[in-house]
All heavy atoms as an XYZ file, in Angstrom:
972
protein
N       7.903     66.514    -38.762
C       7.578     65.185    -39.222
C       8.882     64.472    -39.596
O       9.681     65.011    -40.349
C       6.642     65.278    -40.433
C       6.322     63.947    -40.985
S       5.320     63.857    -42.497
C       4.218     65.190    -42.493
N       9.077     63.297    -39.065
C      10.281     62.505    -39.331
C       9.983     61.490    -40.422
O       9.207     60.559    -40.229
C      10.713     61.802    -38.047
C      11.975     60.988    -38.232
O      12.589     61.063    -39.317
O      12.342     60.266    -37.295
N      10.605     61.690    -41.592
C      10.389     60.789    -42.722
C      11.611     59.918    -43.012
O      11.702     59.314    -44.063
C      10.017     61.591    -43.977
C       8.722     62.391    -43.868
C       8.519     63.222    -45.123
C       7.539     61.480    -43.639
N      12.529     59.864    -42.064
C      13.730     59.060    -42.278
C      13.403     57.570    -42.220
O      12.447     57.156    -41.571
C      14.797     59.406    -41.240
O      14.334     59.127    -39.949
N      14.227     56.805    -42.906
C      14.029     55.361    -42.960
C      14.372     54.730    -41.616
O      15.414     55.009    -41.036
C      14.918     54.758    -44.054
C      14.824     53.253    -44.253
C      13.416     52.858    -44.688
C      15.842     52.799    -45.268
N      13.513     53.899    -41.117
C      13.746     53.191    -39.869
C      13.635     51.698    -40.149
O      12.836     51.264    -40.962
C      12.719     53.595    -38.816
C      12.718     55.081    -38.514
C      12.267     55.332    -37.110
C      12.128     56.785    -36.785
N      13.285     57.594    -36.896
N      14.459     50.915    -39.467
C      14.381     49.462    -39.611
C      14.064     48.836    -38.269
O      14.441     49.354    -37.219
C      15.700     48.874    -40.139
O      16.731     49.174    -39.216
C      16.039     49.416    -41.509
N      13.378     47.755    -38.326
C      13.032     47.008    -37.128
C      13.144     45.542    -37.475
O      12.704     45.114    -38.539
C      11.601     47.354    -36.701
C      11.219     46.835    -35.360
C       9.873     47.368    -34.877
O       9.284     48.216    -35.529
O       9.432     46.883    -33.837
N      13.746     44.752    -36.590
C      13.879     43.323    -36.860
C      13.021     42.529    -35.888
O      12.771     42.960    -34.774
C      15.341     42.895    -36.759
O      15.829     43.141    -35.472
N      12.612     41.381    -36.346
C      11.761     40.507    -35.558
C      12.363     39.116    -35.553
O      13.100     38.746    -36.448
C      10.341     40.448    -36.144
C       9.640     41.762    -36.148
C       9.745     42.624    -37.222
C       8.887     42.160    -35.060
C       9.106     43.855    -37.223
C       8.241     43.383    -35.047
C       8.356     44.230    -36.140
N      12.018     38.351    -34.556
C      12.456     36.970    -34.499
C      11.224     36.072    -34.515
O      10.151     36.479    -34.083
C      13.288     36.685    -33.236
O      13.749     35.328    -33.305
C      12.507     36.857    -31.971
N      11.403     34.891    -35.018
C      10.325     33.911    -35.007
C      10.526     33.043    -33.771
O      11.565     32.418    -33.627
C      10.358     33.053    -36.272
C       9.296     31.993    -36.326
C       7.896     32.563    -36.381
O       7.658     33.595    -36.973
N       6.953     31.899    -35.758
N       9.581     33.057    -32.875
C       9.669     32.263    -31.651
C       9.380     30.807    -31.983
O       8.321     30.492    -32.508
C       8.664     32.806    -30.629
C       8.829     32.194    -29.252
O       9.860     31.550    -28.997
O       7.928     32.381    -28.420
N      10.325     29.933    -31.677
C      10.150     28.505    -31.936
C       9.548     27.862    -30.701
O      10.172     27.824    -29.653
C      11.478     27.861    -32.269
C      12.046     28.402    -33.579
C      13.201     27.609    -33.999
N      12.726     26.248    -34.252
C      13.448     25.319    -34.787
N      14.672     25.555    -35.132
N      12.970     24.105    -34.971
N       8.358     27.373    -30.841
C       7.693     26.685    -29.737
C       7.461     25.219    -30.070
O       6.476     24.629    -29.645
C       6.367     27.368    -29.412
C       6.550     28.732    -28.809
C       5.250     29.197    -28.182
N       5.299     30.627    -28.031
C       4.307     31.447    -28.330
N       3.173     30.976    -28.778
N       4.437     32.735    -28.159
N       8.378     24.633    -30.823
C       8.219     23.220    -31.158
C       8.405     22.326    -29.944
O       8.180     21.132    -30.000
C       9.168     22.823    -32.289
C      10.620     23.069    -31.960
O      10.956     23.734    -30.982
N      11.499     22.543    -32.791
N       8.807     22.902    -28.807
C       8.936     22.152    -27.555
C       7.579     21.899    -26.911
O       7.471     21.070    -26.025
C       9.857     22.892    -26.579
C       9.493     24.327    -26.369
C       9.969     25.408    -27.048
C       8.564     24.843    -25.414
N       9.388     26.570    -26.581
C       8.521     26.242    -25.572
C       7.762     24.259    -24.433
C       7.719     27.065    -24.794
C       6.963     25.083    -23.665
C       6.947     26.464    -23.850
N       6.550     22.607    -27.354
C       5.211     22.375    -26.806
C       4.635     21.080    -27.358
O       4.662     20.846    -28.564
C       4.270     23.526    -27.172
C       4.312     24.727    -26.261
C       3.507     25.879    -26.848
C       3.805     24.384    -24.877
N       4.104     20.254    -26.484
C       3.509     18.990    -26.897
C       2.090     19.132    -27.395
O       1.601     18.287    -28.129
N       1.406     20.211    -27.009
C       0.050     20.495    -27.460
C      -0.291     21.919    -27.049
O       0.493     22.592    -26.385
C      -0.955     19.511    -26.841
O      -1.158     19.826    -25.472
N      -1.473     22.362    -27.395
C      -1.926     23.702    -27.011
C      -2.475     23.714    -25.582
O      -2.773     24.776    -25.043
C      -2.988     24.192    -27.984
N      -2.561     22.541    -24.977
C      -3.112     22.437    -23.630
C      -2.336     23.323    -22.650
O      -1.119     23.249    -22.569
C      -3.056     20.981    -23.156
C      -3.619     20.774    -21.790
N      -4.972     20.709    -21.559
C      -3.021     20.645    -20.587
C      -5.175     20.536    -20.271
N      -3.998     20.494    -19.658
N      -3.027     24.182    -21.947
C      -2.422     25.063    -20.954
C      -1.967     26.400    -21.490
O      -1.694     27.321    -20.726
N      -1.884     26.548    -22.809
C      -1.398     27.802    -23.377
C      -2.431     28.920    -23.321
O      -2.100     30.065    -23.606
C      -0.938     27.621    -24.835
O      -2.051     27.188    -25.629
C       0.199     26.609    -24.922
N      -3.632     28.590    -22.919
C      -4.681     29.615    -22.811
C      -4.643     30.330    -21.462
O      -5.394     31.279    -21.253
C      -6.060     28.991    -23.028
C      -6.388     27.913    -22.010
O      -5.436     27.306    -21.469
O      -7.572     27.669    -21.753
N      -3.757     29.919    -20.563
C      -3.741     30.518    -19.223
C      -2.327     30.782    -18.707
O      -1.999     30.425    -17.582
C      -4.501     29.609    -18.268
N      -1.471     31.457    -19.509
C      -0.144     31.784    -18.969
C      -0.252     32.906    -17.936
O      -1.229     33.660    -17.940
C       0.639     32.244    -20.198
C      -0.410     32.779    -21.119
C      -1.641     31.949    -20.865
N       0.738     33.009    -17.066
C       0.759     34.083    -16.082
C       1.900     35.044    -16.419
O       2.929     34.643    -16.965
C       0.914     33.559    -14.631
C      -0.282     32.723    -14.240
C       2.190     32.756    -14.480
N       1.715     36.305    -16.096
C       2.718     37.328    -16.353
C       3.803     37.276    -15.278
O       3.499     37.191    -14.088
C       2.044     38.699    -16.366
O       2.994     39.705    -16.610
N       5.072     37.339    -15.705
C       6.207     37.331    -14.782
C       7.225     38.367    -15.246
O       7.312     38.687    -16.426
C       6.883     35.944    -14.697
C       5.944     34.906    -14.097
C       7.382     35.475    -16.045
N       8.004     38.876    -14.292
C       9.090     39.790    -14.620
C      10.410     39.043    -14.474
O      10.690     38.472    -13.422
C       9.072     41.033    -13.711
O       7.805     41.682    -13.845
C      10.175     42.005    -14.095
N      11.181     39.038    -15.542
C      12.444     38.309    -15.579
C      13.605     39.223    -15.206
O      13.678     40.368    -15.662
C      12.689     37.757    -16.982
C      11.571     36.898    -17.587
C      11.904     36.546    -19.026
C      11.347     35.646    -16.765
N      14.504     38.722    -14.368
C      15.730     39.421    -14.012
C      16.795     39.002    -15.022
O      17.356     37.915    -14.935
C      16.153     39.042    -12.591
C      17.397     39.759    -12.117
O      18.093     40.396    -12.942
O      17.696     39.679    -10.909
N      17.065     39.861    -15.998
C      17.958     39.522    -17.101
C      19.358     39.155    -16.603
O      20.019     38.294    -17.175
C      18.026     40.676    -18.129
C      19.022     40.378    -19.240
C      16.634     40.928    -18.712
N      19.803     39.751    -15.512
C      21.140     39.463    -14.969
C      21.295     38.003    -14.547
O      22.418     37.496    -14.468
C      21.429     40.381    -13.789
N      20.214     37.313    -14.279
C      20.286     35.908    -13.864
C      20.464     34.956    -15.049
O      20.784     33.793    -14.876
C      19.017     35.512    -13.093
C      18.796     36.297    -11.813
C      19.782     35.908    -10.762
C      19.460     36.599     -9.444
N      20.507     36.413     -8.472
N      20.238     35.446    -16.261
C      20.348     34.628    -17.469
C      21.748     34.766    -18.068
O      22.396     35.791    -17.920
C      19.297     35.055    -18.497
C      17.889     34.757    -18.073
C      17.194     35.643    -17.268
C      17.258     33.597    -18.481
C      15.894     35.383    -16.864
C      15.956     33.323    -18.088
C      15.284     34.211    -17.276
N      22.209     33.728    -18.760
C      23.509     33.728    -19.417
C      23.310     34.016    -20.899
O      22.576     33.292    -21.575
C      24.198     32.358    -19.249
O      24.255     32.051    -17.855
C      25.584     32.353    -19.853
N      23.990     35.053    -21.396
C      23.797     35.479    -22.782
C      24.016     34.349    -23.784
O      23.170     34.113    -24.645
C      24.710     36.661    -23.095
N      25.112     33.642    -23.700
C      25.422     32.597    -24.670
C      24.487     31.408    -24.634
O      24.291     30.736    -25.637
N      23.892     31.146    -23.492
C      22.996     29.997    -23.334
C      21.531     30.367    -23.519
O      20.809     29.715    -24.265
C      23.161     29.381    -21.925
O      24.523     29.013    -21.747
C      22.268     28.171    -21.739
N      21.094     31.399    -22.826
C      19.675     31.743    -22.778
C      19.219     32.767    -23.817
O      18.063     32.769    -24.211
C      19.310     32.261    -21.383
C      19.576     31.267    -20.317
N      20.520     31.466    -19.335
C      19.044     30.044    -20.076
C      20.551     30.410    -18.532
N      19.669     29.535    -18.962
N      20.124     33.659    -24.245
C      19.729     34.634    -25.261
C      20.890     34.990    -26.205
O      21.305     36.125    -26.329
C      19.105     35.886    -24.642
C      19.949     36.668    -23.655
C      20.667     37.784    -24.058
C      20.004     36.306    -22.314
C      21.429     38.516    -23.155
C      20.757     37.031    -21.403
C      21.469     38.134    -21.837
O      22.221     38.860    -20.945
N      21.377     33.998    -26.942
C      22.507     34.243    -27.843
C      22.183     35.224    -28.973
O      23.080     35.863    -29.513
C      22.831     32.851    -28.398
C      21.581     32.076    -28.240
C      20.907     32.625    -27.002
N      20.924     35.360    -29.316
C      20.528     36.264    -30.399
C      19.798     37.503    -29.884
O      19.153     38.212    -30.651
C      19.658     35.520    -31.408
C      18.419     34.911    -30.771
O      18.239     35.046    -29.544
O      17.608     34.302    -31.494
N      19.897     37.765    -28.569
C      19.249     38.944    -28.000
C      17.854     38.700    -27.465
O      17.216     39.610    -26.947
N      17.363     37.473    -27.586
C      16.042     37.096    -27.094
C      16.178     35.937    -26.119
O      16.829     34.949    -26.438
C      15.126     36.643    -28.240
C      14.752     37.748    -29.190
C      15.585     38.124    -30.229
C      13.547     38.425    -29.033
C      15.248     39.140    -31.095
C      13.196     39.445    -29.894
C      14.043     39.800    -30.927
O      13.703     40.810    -31.764
N      15.569     36.059    -24.948
C      15.517     34.917    -24.038
C      14.538     33.936    -24.674
O      13.392     34.284    -24.967
C      15.054     35.316    -22.623
C      16.059     36.295    -22.005
C      14.894     34.073    -21.743
C      15.643     36.837    -20.655
N      14.999     32.736    -24.917
C      14.207     31.748    -25.658
C      13.003     31.251    -24.865
O      13.081     31.074    -23.650
C      15.076     30.546    -26.005
C      16.244     30.868    -26.885
C      17.108     29.638    -27.075
C      18.307     29.937    -27.919
N      19.128     28.737    -28.121
N      11.922     31.005    -25.570
C      10.794     30.331    -24.935
C      11.218     28.899    -24.656
O      12.103     28.356    -25.323
C       9.554     30.362    -25.833
O       9.757     29.590    -26.995
N      10.615     28.280    -23.645
C      10.975     26.910    -23.277
C      12.034     26.850    -22.198
O      12.458     25.765    -21.811
N      12.455     28.008    -21.678
C      13.417     28.048    -20.582
C      12.646     27.853    -19.275
O      11.636     28.519    -19.039
C      14.164     29.406    -20.531
C      14.918     29.669    -21.839
C      15.075     29.491    -19.303
C      16.135     28.836    -22.057
N      13.112     26.958    -18.421
C      12.451     26.731    -17.140
C      12.831     27.831    -16.161
O      13.966     28.288    -16.150
C      12.787     25.342    -16.605
C      12.119     24.271    -17.412
C      12.767     23.719    -18.503
C      10.833     23.873    -17.122
C      12.139     22.766    -19.279
C      10.197     22.923    -17.895
C      10.847     22.368    -18.976
N      11.864     28.246    -15.358
C      12.043     29.397    -14.476
C      11.922     29.043    -13.004
O      11.194     28.126    -12.633
C      10.994     30.469    -14.807
C      10.985     30.995    -16.238
C       9.816     31.944    -16.446
C      12.303     31.673    -16.572
N      12.639     29.819    -12.210
C      12.535     29.762    -10.758
C      12.344     31.186    -10.265
O      12.743     32.144    -10.933
N      11.755     31.341     -9.095
C      11.478     32.668     -8.552
C      12.532     33.041     -7.513
O      12.748     32.306     -6.542
C      10.090     32.697     -7.915
C       9.656     34.067     -7.465
C       8.215     34.040     -6.975
C       7.720     35.416     -6.625
N       6.310     35.384     -6.218
N      13.179     34.191     -7.724
C      14.187     34.681     -6.783
C      13.445     35.172     -5.537
O      12.631     36.088     -5.609
C      15.033     35.809     -7.397
C      16.061     36.319     -6.395
C      15.706     35.333     -8.679
N      13.718     34.558     -4.403
C      13.002     34.846     -3.161
C      13.130     36.304     -2.731
O      12.141     36.927     -2.358
C      13.515     33.928     -2.027
O      13.478     32.573     -2.486
C      12.667     34.058     -0.790
N      14.328     36.866     -2.805
C      14.578     38.220     -2.300
C      13.894     39.307     -3.116
O      13.503     40.338     -2.571
C      16.081     38.490     -2.246
N      13.737     39.091     -4.439
C      13.203     40.154     -5.301
C      11.820     39.870     -5.861
O      11.143     40.792     -6.294
C      14.149     40.383     -6.488
O      14.203     39.182     -7.279
C      15.542     40.784     -6.027
N      11.432     38.603     -5.912
C      10.167     38.242     -6.541
C      10.263     38.178     -8.055
O       9.279     37.893     -8.733
N      11.454     38.427     -8.596
C      11.673     38.325    -10.037
C      11.994     36.879    -10.394
O      12.283     36.064     -9.523
C      12.826     39.245    -10.459
C      12.656     40.718    -10.138
C      13.912     41.491    -10.508
C      11.443     41.293    -10.851
N      11.975     36.580    -11.676
C      12.206     35.213    -12.133
C      13.514     35.130    -12.913
O      13.902     36.065    -13.606
C      11.047     34.744    -13.007
C       9.783     34.536    -12.212
C       8.996     35.616    -11.833
C       9.397     33.269    -11.805
C       7.847     35.444    -11.075
C       8.249     33.078    -11.055
C       7.488     34.165    -10.695
O       6.360     33.980     -9.941
N      14.166     33.997    -12.783
C      15.388     33.714    -13.512
C      15.359     32.276    -13.970
O      14.401     31.547    -13.699
N      16.399     31.832    -14.654
C      16.425     30.448    -15.117
C      16.516     29.486    -13.938
O      17.262     29.733    -12.989
C      17.676     30.387    -15.988
C      18.548     31.465    -15.458
C      17.634     32.546    -14.992
N      15.742     28.428    -13.997
C      15.799     27.388    -12.974
C      17.225     26.848    -12.898
O      17.886     26.613    -13.909
C      14.828     26.256    -13.325
C      15.154     24.954    -12.630
C      14.883     24.791    -11.273
C      15.756     23.905    -13.315
C      15.213     23.609    -10.630
C      16.077     22.726    -12.676
C      15.807     22.588    -11.332
O      16.125     21.422    -10.698
N      17.724     26.678    -11.679
C      19.062     26.128    -11.453
C      19.034     25.382    -10.120
O      18.969     25.998     -9.063
C      20.090     27.258    -11.416
C      21.514     26.762    -11.179
O      21.717     25.539    -10.974
O      22.417     27.607    -11.204
N      19.071     24.057    -10.171
C      18.977     23.244     -8.956
C      20.106     23.536     -7.967
O      19.959     23.322     -6.775
C      18.973     21.754     -9.324
C      18.619     20.870     -8.143
O      17.656     21.197     -7.423
O      19.317     19.864     -7.935
N      21.234     24.075     -8.466
C      22.372     24.389     -7.585
C      22.283     25.793     -6.987
O      23.113     26.165     -6.163
C      23.674     24.243     -8.363
N      21.292     26.575     -7.372
C      21.145     27.938     -6.846
C      20.672     27.891     -5.393
O      20.170     26.874     -4.918
C      20.158     28.732     -7.693
N      20.821     29.017     -4.699
C      20.331     29.095     -3.313
C      19.514     30.362     -3.097
O      19.315     30.794     -1.976
C      21.517     29.061     -2.340
O      22.385     30.152     -2.593
N      19.043     30.944     -4.198
C      18.287     32.191     -4.120
C      16.799     32.017     -4.403
O      16.070     32.983     -4.545
C      18.877     33.229     -5.078
C      18.845     32.784     -6.538
O      18.355     31.672     -6.833
O      19.328     33.559     -7.390
N      16.342     30.778     -4.491
C      14.944     30.491     -4.802
C      14.779     29.823     -6.155
O      13.811     29.107     -6.388
N      15.745     30.048     -7.046
C      15.661     29.466     -8.387
C      15.922     27.969     -8.406
O      15.788     27.321     -9.445
C      16.635     30.166     -9.343
C      16.276     31.603     -9.614
C      17.255     32.283    -10.545
N      18.604     32.267     -9.998
C      19.667     31.738    -10.624
N      19.545     31.191    -11.810
N      20.855     31.772    -10.058
N      16.261     27.395     -7.264
C      16.483     25.955     -7.182
C      15.167     25.183     -7.231
O      15.166     23.969     -7.336
C      17.278     25.577     -5.922
C      16.567     25.822     -4.624
C      16.732     27.235     -4.072
O      17.100     28.169     -4.769
N      16.423     27.397     -2.799
N      14.061     25.895     -7.160
C      12.738     25.283     -7.307
C      12.156     25.722     -8.646
O      11.966     26.915     -8.885
C      11.792     25.718     -6.171
O      12.379     25.364     -4.920
C      10.425     25.072     -6.310
N      11.892     24.774     -9.517
C      11.323     25.074    -10.831
C       9.829     25.343    -10.670
O       9.109     24.533    -10.091
C      11.565     23.908    -11.779
S      11.141     24.286    -13.478
N       9.375     26.495    -11.174
C       7.968     26.863    -10.993
C       7.174     26.920    -12.291
O       5.945     26.970    -12.265
C       7.832     28.209    -10.245
C       8.387     28.089     -8.831
C       8.509     29.345    -10.991
N       7.848     26.934    -13.433
C       7.138     27.002    -14.706
C       8.103     27.132    -15.863
O       9.323     27.041    -15.697
N       7.546     27.370    -17.048
C       8.353     27.457    -18.265
C       7.980     28.729    -19.026
O       6.813     29.094    -19.116
C       8.177     26.195    -19.131
C       6.743     25.992    -19.555
C       9.098     26.201    -20.324
N       8.997     29.426    -19.536
C       8.768     30.656    -20.294
C       8.020     30.326    -21.576
O       8.477     29.499    -22.370
C      10.103     31.345    -20.597
C      10.017     32.725    -21.223
C       9.337     33.723    -20.273
C      11.406     33.229    -21.592
N       6.892     30.973    -21.786
C       6.019     30.673    -22.932
C       6.411     31.452    -24.179
O       6.318     30.940    -25.285
C       4.566     30.970    -22.540
C       3.557     30.689    -23.611
C       3.589     29.519    -24.346
C       2.555     31.591    -23.873
C       2.650     29.259    -25.324
C       1.607     31.342    -24.849
C       1.658     30.174    -25.574
N       6.863     32.681    -24.035
C       7.188     33.520    -25.193
C       8.612     34.049    -25.088
O       9.069     34.406    -24.011
C       6.228     34.719    -25.287
O       6.245     35.425    -24.056
C       4.816     34.277    -25.585
N       9.307     34.106    -26.208
C      10.653     34.673    -26.236
C      10.579     36.148    -25.860
O       9.610     36.829    -26.168
C      11.255     34.515    -27.633
N      11.610     36.627    -25.158
C      11.618     38.020    -24.702
C      12.876     38.738    -25.162
O      13.982     38.258    -24.956
C      11.523     38.064    -23.173
C      10.247     37.475    -22.624
C       9.009     38.131    -23.207
O       8.894     39.352    -23.228
N       8.093     37.324    -23.686
N      12.697     39.909    -25.762
C      13.785     40.735    -26.270
C      14.484     41.417    -25.096
O      13.846     42.142    -24.335
C      13.214     41.779    -27.228
C      14.268     42.590    -27.941
O      15.466     42.415    -27.648
O      13.884     43.401    -28.795
N      15.785     41.192    -24.943
C      16.519     41.824    -23.842
C      17.238     43.092    -24.289
O      17.857     43.775    -23.483
C      17.521     40.856    -23.172
C      16.797     39.696    -22.540
C      18.560     40.373    -24.160
N      17.161     43.402    -25.576
C      17.794     44.608    -26.120
C      16.780     45.436    -26.900
O      17.036     45.846    -28.024
C      18.974     44.236    -27.024
C      20.071     43.560    -26.264
O      20.545     44.080    -25.265
N      20.475     42.388    -26.719
N      15.621     45.661    -26.306
C      14.552     46.407    -26.980
C      15.041     47.792    -27.380
O      15.632     48.510    -26.577
C      13.335     46.506    -26.074
N      14.825     48.119    -28.634
C      15.194     49.430    -29.181
C      16.679     49.743    -28.980
O      17.072     50.885    -28.777
C      14.327     50.527    -28.591
C      12.853     50.385    -28.955
C      12.030     51.440    -28.214
N      10.623     51.158    -28.218
C      10.004     50.251    -27.460
N      10.679     49.484    -26.671
N       8.704     50.100    -27.511
N      17.515     48.705    -28.978
C      18.948     48.888    -28.854
C      19.447     49.178    -27.450
O      20.607     49.445    -27.237
N      18.568     49.126    -26.466
C      18.938     49.403    -25.078
C      18.866     48.105    -24.288
O      17.829     47.439    -24.271
C      17.997     50.456    -24.450
C      18.343     50.686    -22.992
C      18.050     51.754    -25.244
N      19.960     47.730    -23.637
C      19.973     46.502    -22.837
C      19.036     46.657    -21.641
O      19.104     47.634    -20.913
C      21.383     46.200    -22.360
N      18.150     45.697    -21.468
C      17.183     45.728    -20.372
C      17.722     44.970    -19.170
O      18.448     43.992    -19.317
C      15.871     45.087    -20.811
O      15.335     45.741    -21.932
N      17.340     45.396    -17.973
C      17.688     44.648    -16.771
C      16.516     43.784    -16.325
O      16.707     42.791    -15.644
C      18.078     45.590    -15.618
O      16.998     46.479    -15.353
C      19.319     46.384    -15.975
N      15.315     44.176    -16.727
C      14.100     43.418    -16.428
C      13.225     43.405    -17.668
O      13.122     44.409    -18.369
C      13.307     44.066    -15.295
C      14.029     44.140    -13.977
C      13.182     44.893    -12.969
C      13.973     45.193    -11.717
N      13.239     46.084    -10.823
N      12.607     42.279    -17.936
C      11.640     42.174    -19.028
C      10.430     41.393    -18.532
O      10.550     40.524    -17.672
C      12.217     41.513    -20.301
C      13.278     42.372    -20.938
C      12.758     40.139    -20.024
N       9.279     41.728    -19.064
C       8.045     41.048    -18.689
C       7.781     39.946    -19.701
O       7.907     40.155    -20.910
C       6.858     42.037    -18.637
C       5.559     41.305    -18.355
C       7.117     43.097    -17.581
N       7.448     38.773    -19.200
C       7.157     37.639    -20.059
C       5.947     36.876    -19.559
O       5.292     37.292    -18.601
N       5.658     35.780    -20.209
C       4.557     34.930    -19.777
C       5.092     33.539    -19.468
O       5.988     33.041    -20.141
C       3.451     34.881    -20.830
O       3.958     34.401    -22.052
N       4.537     32.934    -18.425
C       5.002     31.633    -17.949
C       3.845     30.642    -17.937
O       2.742     30.976    -17.493
C       5.572     31.782    -16.531
C       6.068     30.489    -15.925
S       6.857     30.720    -14.310
C       5.464     31.200    -13.287
N       4.114     29.455    -18.427
C       3.135     28.372    -18.361
C       3.312     27.615    -17.054
O       4.435     27.303    -16.655
C       3.317     27.403    -19.531
C       3.045     27.949    -20.921
C       3.341     26.876    -21.964
C       1.623     28.445    -21.048
N       2.212     27.332    -16.419
C       2.221     26.570    -15.177
C       1.787     25.129    -15.397
O       2.029     24.264    -14.557
C       1.293     27.224    -14.157
C       1.628     28.661    -13.773
C       0.552     29.235    -12.877
C       2.983     28.731    -13.111
N       1.107     24.899    -16.515
C       0.521     23.595    -16.803
C       0.587     23.374    -18.312
O       0.062     24.185    -19.074
C      -0.936     23.599    -16.325
C      -1.649     22.304    -16.542
N      -1.443     21.220    -15.741
C      -2.549     21.934    -17.461
C      -2.209     20.218    -16.158
N      -2.882     20.633    -17.212
N       1.266     22.303    -18.753
C       1.377     22.071    -20.191
C       1.993     20.701    -20.477
O       2.404     19.996    -19.566
C       2.222     23.162    -20.841
S       3.895     23.289    -20.188
N       2.034     20.366    -21.752
C       2.742     19.186    -22.251
C       3.996     19.679    -22.955
O       3.943     20.641    -23.711
C       1.878     18.413    -23.256
C       0.743     17.673    -22.637
C      -0.500     18.276    -22.503
C       0.906     16.374    -22.189
C      -1.563     17.604    -21.932
C      -0.155     15.686    -21.613
C      -1.388     16.305    -21.485
N       5.140     19.021    -22.709
C       6.410     19.466    -23.268
C       7.119     18.318    -23.970
O       7.230     17.218    -23.424
C       7.308     20.038    -22.152
C       6.716     21.352    -21.666
C       8.738     20.225    -22.645
C       7.509     22.006    -20.570
N       7.601     18.591    -25.186
C       8.448     17.642    -25.908
C       9.883     17.878    -25.435
O      10.560     18.802    -25.874
C       8.357     17.889    -27.408
C       7.050     17.509    -28.007
C       7.118     17.649    -29.523
N       5.835     17.339    -30.084
C       5.117     18.183    -30.824
N       5.578     19.382    -31.092
N       3.952     17.814    -31.289
N      10.314     17.050    -24.545
C      11.607     17.249    -23.877
C      12.774     17.343    -24.860
O      13.697     18.139    -24.668
C      11.844     16.139    -22.866
C      13.022     16.376    -21.991
C      13.124     15.376    -20.857
O      12.290     14.456    -20.755
O      14.063     15.523    -20.067
N      12.755     16.566    -25.907
C      13.860     16.552    -26.870
C      13.988     17.873    -27.632
O      15.040     18.157    -28.205
C      13.675     15.401    -27.854
N      12.957     18.684    -27.626
C      12.961     19.943    -28.386
C      13.265     21.169    -27.523
O      13.288     22.290    -28.019
C      11.595     20.147    -29.059
C      11.191     19.060    -30.005
C      11.952     19.161    -31.289
C      11.435     18.136    -32.296
N      12.058     18.304    -33.582
N      13.502     20.980    -26.228
C      13.755     22.110    -25.333
C      15.058     22.823    -25.685
O      16.034     22.167    -26.057
C      13.829     21.638    -23.881
C      12.504     21.233    -23.249
C      12.751     20.522    -21.922
C      11.623     22.451    -23.055
N      15.117     24.146    -25.535
C      16.359     24.871    -25.803
C      17.437     24.612    -24.752
O      18.619     24.734    -25.034
C      15.931     26.344    -25.797
C      14.699     26.381    -24.982
C      14.021     25.050    -25.190
N      17.024     24.264    -23.530
C      17.941     23.955    -22.430
C      17.348     22.760    -21.686
O      16.141     22.715    -21.414
C      18.088     25.158    -21.470
C      18.954     24.812    -20.279
C      18.659     26.367    -22.200
N      18.182     21.788    -21.340
C      17.707     20.575    -20.663
C      17.226     20.883    -19.238
O      17.633     21.868    -18.630
C      18.822     19.542    -20.617
N      16.356     20.017    -18.742
C      15.897     20.117    -17.351
C      16.280     18.824    -16.630
O      16.212     17.737    -17.221
C      14.379     20.385    -17.261
C      13.976     20.583    -15.808
C      13.585     19.303    -17.948
C      12.672     21.265    -15.596
N      16.671     18.952    -15.376
C      17.108     17.785    -14.612
C      15.928     17.118    -13.891
O      14.799     17.616    -13.904
C      18.215     18.154    -13.629
C      17.794     19.197    -12.602
O      16.577     19.451    -12.439
O      18.682     19.760    -11.948
N      16.206     15.999    -13.246
C      15.169     15.229    -12.550
C      14.536     16.024    -11.419
O      13.329     15.924    -11.181
C      15.758     13.924    -12.018
N      15.326     16.837    -10.702
C      14.781     17.633     -9.596
C      13.787     18.671    -10.115
O      12.745     18.909     -9.504
C      15.911     18.313     -8.830
N      14.095     19.286    -11.259
C      13.179     20.254    -11.855
C      11.889     19.595    -12.299
O      10.793     20.134    -12.109
N      12.000     18.413    -12.869
C      10.807     17.663    -13.272
C       9.961     17.323    -12.056
O       8.728     17.403    -12.098
C      11.194     16.379    -14.005
C      11.732     16.607    -15.383
C      12.070     15.248    -16.003
C      12.632     15.380    -17.369
N      12.945     14.079    -17.966
N      10.605     16.961    -10.957
C       9.872     16.622     -9.741
C       9.138     17.853     -9.204
O       8.005     17.752     -8.716
C      10.830     16.088     -8.664
N       9.757     19.034     -9.316
C       9.095     20.274     -8.877
C       7.811     20.529     -9.662
O       6.845     21.093     -9.138
C      10.018     21.489     -9.062
C      11.220     21.474     -8.146
O      11.196     20.777     -7.104
O      12.203     22.184     -8.463
N       7.798     20.115    -10.924
C       6.658     20.378    -11.820
C       5.687     19.213    -11.906
O       4.696     19.296    -12.628
C       7.179     20.713    -13.222
C       8.047     21.951    -13.317
C       8.703     22.040    -14.694
C       7.237     23.217    -13.037
N       5.949     18.148    -11.184
C       5.122     16.924    -11.268
C       3.644     17.231    -11.061
O       3.262     17.970    -10.173
C       5.596     15.917    -10.235
N       2.834     16.662    -11.933
C       1.391     16.842    -11.850
C       0.900     18.055    -12.614
O      -0.285     18.192    -12.875
N       1.807     18.954    -12.972
C       1.406     20.151    -13.723
C       1.976     20.151    -15.138
O       1.363     20.669    -16.059
C       1.854     21.432    -12.990
C       1.193     21.619    -11.649
C       1.558     22.950    -11.032
N       2.972     23.042    -10.683
C       3.798     24.000    -11.119
N       3.382     24.943    -11.896
N       5.068     23.987    -10.753
N       3.178     19.631    -15.289
C       3.836     19.591    -16.588
C       4.110     18.140    -16.935
O       4.683     17.403    -16.140
C       5.145     20.417    -16.578
C       5.890     20.249    -17.891
C       4.851     21.880    -16.299
N       3.677     17.751    -18.124
C       3.849     16.381    -18.608
C       4.916     16.397    -19.694
O       4.818     17.152    -20.664
C       2.535     15.817    -19.183
C       1.379     15.973    -18.207
C       2.720     14.369    -19.638
C       1.538     15.258    -16.896
N       5.959     15.605    -19.516
C       7.046     15.510    -20.491
C       6.771     14.335    -21.412
O       6.541     13.220    -20.951
C       8.384     15.344    -19.776
C       8.791     16.577    -19.013
C       8.387     16.751    -17.697
C       9.545     17.565    -19.624
C       8.750     17.886    -16.984
C       9.901     18.708    -18.925
C       9.506     18.873    -17.605
N       6.786     14.596    -22.726
C       6.537     13.544    -23.718
C       7.720     13.443    -24.650
O       8.541     14.307    -24.716
C       5.244     13.799    -24.514
C       4.039     13.668    -23.610
C       5.256     15.151    -25.197
């Protein structure tokens, strides 16, 4: 029996970028390719922030941050990360993490952790409303 003291830390996911609860009842599961994310921008505290726009890498089927200048499939914005994801679970750096993605929602653009460009907005037209 192990009675030694163990500590575990948690983060509070900030979803103030959501404009309403609309669409949050139907997120889809996605696998994120951690190597496609930038530590200082997307997960400075060890968690990939919710509210990051995602694109699907054509060759692997994994998801990474939307980037209009990419040529691997991520140049098309397909949704937004709904929940923050720990990339260093149990002190071990992950190469892939499972998260949830919103396909349809209202977003407060001024509250996003990372800005989205006009091309990304056009990719999401009719599914995501920016307020």
